[in-house]
Each structure stands twice: as C-alpha cells, then as structure tokens.
N, C-alpha and C positions, 0 to 999 in steps of 0.2 A: 401259681408259680410259673405254671403251663400256656394258660391262657395271657397271663398279666406280662410277662418277662420274656421265656424263648421263643413261642407262635409266633412272636410279633418278631423277632429278631427271624427267625429260621422265614419269614415270609422275604425278609430281604434277599436271604441267602436262593428263596425261590423263584424271584423276579432275575435275578446273574444269571440261572444254570438253566431254568426255562427253555431261551432263543437258541443254546448250543445245544437243546439234545439231549442234555446227560440223560438216562433212561435211572426212574428211581432206585433198584434193586443196584445199581451202583453208586447211592447215594448211605443205602443203607451200609455198601460194606466199606462206606470211608469213613461212616460212623461209628462200625464195628472198630476200625483201625485205631482211630481215635482212643475211645475206652479202651482198649490192650497196650496200648504208648503209654496211658496213661497209668494203671498200673505199672507196667515195667519201669514206669517216673517212680510210681512209691516203693516200691521191694528197694529198689536204689538208695529210697528216703531223701527223693526231689520232692517233697511233698507240696510246693509251691505249681510245679510245672504239671502235677500228676493231676492238682484241682485245676487247671484251666484247660490243660485236654479233655477234662472228663463233662467240665463246662460245653464246649465246644462238641463233646462227643452228644450233650444232647442236643445241642442247636438242628445240628446235621440231625439226632432221630426225629424233632417236632419235621424237620424241611424233609425230607423222606414222603410222607404219606404225603403234606403238601402237595408236591409235584406231580404225584402221582393223579391227582385228583385233578390238577391245574389241568396236568395235558391231558388227560385222560383216558389214564396208564395204570388204571386202579388191578391188580390181580390176584389172588390167591397167594401166587409164585410171595408177591413181594410182602406180603403178609404172615407168611409161614417164617417166610426171610429174615426180620424182621424180626416175630418172637423169639428164632432161636439164635442169634445173634445178640439182643438187650441177653438171655440167658449169658450165654457163654462171658458177654462180660461181664458181667455180675460174677461170673465167680472166679474171673481172670480178677478183681479186685479186691476178694475176699481173700484169694491165695497171696494176693501181695499184701495186703493187709497183715495174714496170720506171718509170711515172709517176717518184714520189717518191725512190726512188735514180739517176733516173736513166742504169739499169743495163737499159735494154730485152732485150738478148742472156742474161744474167745469168736473170733474171726468165720469160725464155722456155725458157731450159734445166730450169729448175724446175716447170716449167710439166707440160713431156712428162717430167720423170721424176717429176713425183702423176703424170699420167696414168697410164703405166706398172705405178707400182706396184701404184694400185690397178686397173686392169686387170688385170694380173698372182693378182692379192688375190681379186676377184672369179670370177678363171673357173678357180683353181685350187679355189675350194671348190666351187667348178659340177662341176665334174669330182668331186672327193671324193662328194657327194649323187649322182652318178650324172646330174642331171639334161640335158637340151638346150638347147644355143642356142635363147633364142627367137624369133618371128618373128608379124609381125602387118603389115594391111593397112591398119589405120587411119593418120593421118596421126604423131602420136607413131611408132607401130610404125615405121612408112617413117623418121620422124625419127633414132628411136631404133637401125633397122637402118642408117644413112649416118653415125651419132655412133660406134656402138657392134660395130656391126655384124662389122665388119672387123676387129677385134682378137678378136673371138670366136671369128670361122671360122679367125684366124691359131694362135692357141692351140690348138684344134682337130686343125688339120694337123699343126702340130706334134708334139701327144702322139702322132695315131696315127703320124706318121711311128714315129717313139720305140716305142711299141709294140702297134700294130697296130689296125687297125677294131673298132671292136664291143669296144676293154676300156678304153676310155680310162679308167676307175677306176682302175686297177692305177699311176696313172702320180703320183698323190698318197700321201703318206704323211702321220702324224696332226702329225708335230714339224714337218713343210714348211709343211701348214696354218694349225697354232696358232701359228706363228711369223710368218707372213702377213697371220695373222687383227689382231695388235695392231699390225699396220700399216692398218690400216682411216681411212676419214672422222675417223670419230670424232677418234680419234687423231693424226690427222695436222691438224686443225685446232686439239686441244688447244697441239700444239709450236710450231705455229705463231702462237698467239694468247700464248704466253709469250714467243716473238723479238719481236712487237710488243711485249708493255709493260713490255718489255727495253730497247727502243730498238736495239735489232739484229736487222729482219726480212731479212735478204740470208744471219744465219746458219741459217737455215731455210732456201735453197735448197741450201747447204754438206749442212745435212744429207737433204735432199731424193737427192743424190749419193752422198752413203756408204750411202744406204737400198740404191740399184741395182745399187751395188758388194754387198751381201749381200744385196740375192736372184739375184745370178750366184751368189754361194754356193752359196744354196739350190738352186739351179737345177743345176749339177756335180756337189751331189753328189746331188742325186736321181739324176744322167746315171749317177753312182757305182753307184750303190745298185741301180740295175736294169742294169746291162752286170755286176752280181755275182751280180743274180738269175738273167741269159742264162745265164750261165758253168755255175751250176749245174746248171739243167734241165739244157744239155748233158750237162753228165756223169753226171747220170741217164737221161739216155736208152744 
C-alpha cells in the first residue's frame, strides 16, 4: 500500500511543499493533527469523515520523510518526532474506537496487537539492515527510549539468545521481512479506513488479532529454519 498508493500520492504533495520551504517536522505535526481529528470524528460517530482523515494522515506521514530527503533536511529530531506522533495518533484512534463502540477492552486489545505487530516489523527490518537500536540524550530521544526502547531491547535480547551475540543479522530472512513489511503503518491505516467506511470498525480489531497469529507463525517458521541450520552446521563439524 505504501509503495503503490500512498508514496506516489505523497510525492505530489512533496513537490508542492518543497518550493515553499515547509520544514518536514511541520508536515509530521499536520499528519498527526489529521490523525487526531480522525479520532475525534470516530468518537462522534462520523465514520466516513474519520476514514478520510486517517487516509490524509497516511499521505502526509509518507510525505514528511520524502520532503526531508528531497530538501536534505533529514534529522534525528524528525525521526523521533514522527515515531512518537504515530504512537499518539494510534492511541487516540483506539481510544476513540473504544468510546464509539463502548468496547474499551476490545479496543485496548487492538491497540496492543497493532503496537506489537509494528514493533516486530520495525525491529526485524532493522536487524536485516544490521542497524543497532538508537539512543539519544535529547528530550525526544529519551521519550523514544521510554516508549519504544524497551521493545527494541527486548527483540535484540531474544535474537541474541537465538543466534548469538554479534550475529543478529542471521535471524532475518527475506520472506519474513517482506511479509511483515506488508503489515506496516500505511497498510494498517488503509484497512482501518475501509472498516470505518463500511461501518464495521471493530472488524479491524479482529484482523489485528489474526495478524498477531500470522506473525507467530512467521516466527515459528524462522525458528524451524534456525534449528535446521544448526543441525546442518553440527553435521559439517
């Protein structure tokens, strides 16, 4: 969804904003404002308006990074701001879902499932690139560490336990990373928007729970491949 739909549309927005010298963090804040506005509309029962605002949020969310790269204004500040605003919007949307449906615990389960899927998606892609978990002493960096850092460290420790220290890149495989990439934020909000437009927002929660089961199967497959690799290595020795 990101590559085929939202990124091309976002590129048009970027071409319009670049000559105006709009700072990328301003686009992050505009994206977040659209997401929060969508949450407000959802809480009020205006599901179609909420669906449209969520899609606008996704377009702008894809535009901020493109704008930063095009204008050579990529910063750690922008990256942290983007991540933390995304979490704020997600929390607002699921709080609104719980309010509208009067099913707060179901909405909370959906928020937890989405956070878990996106965290595993991000961290396995990071490990595939051989990148380390980021840390920063700035205010936003410390906020990131509090909100996301424990998730990054948890994945790092699990992978280190499975494949050994200093060899984390071995844990990934192309199929797993590609499958998880298609469960990214752009696709998630597109599906949520469809559920909203159809007047069935709670269906999205059940889809998220199905995604968790799918991710568990992916990781179980990965564990099987790692075990097979170990057995082959022992035979060679």
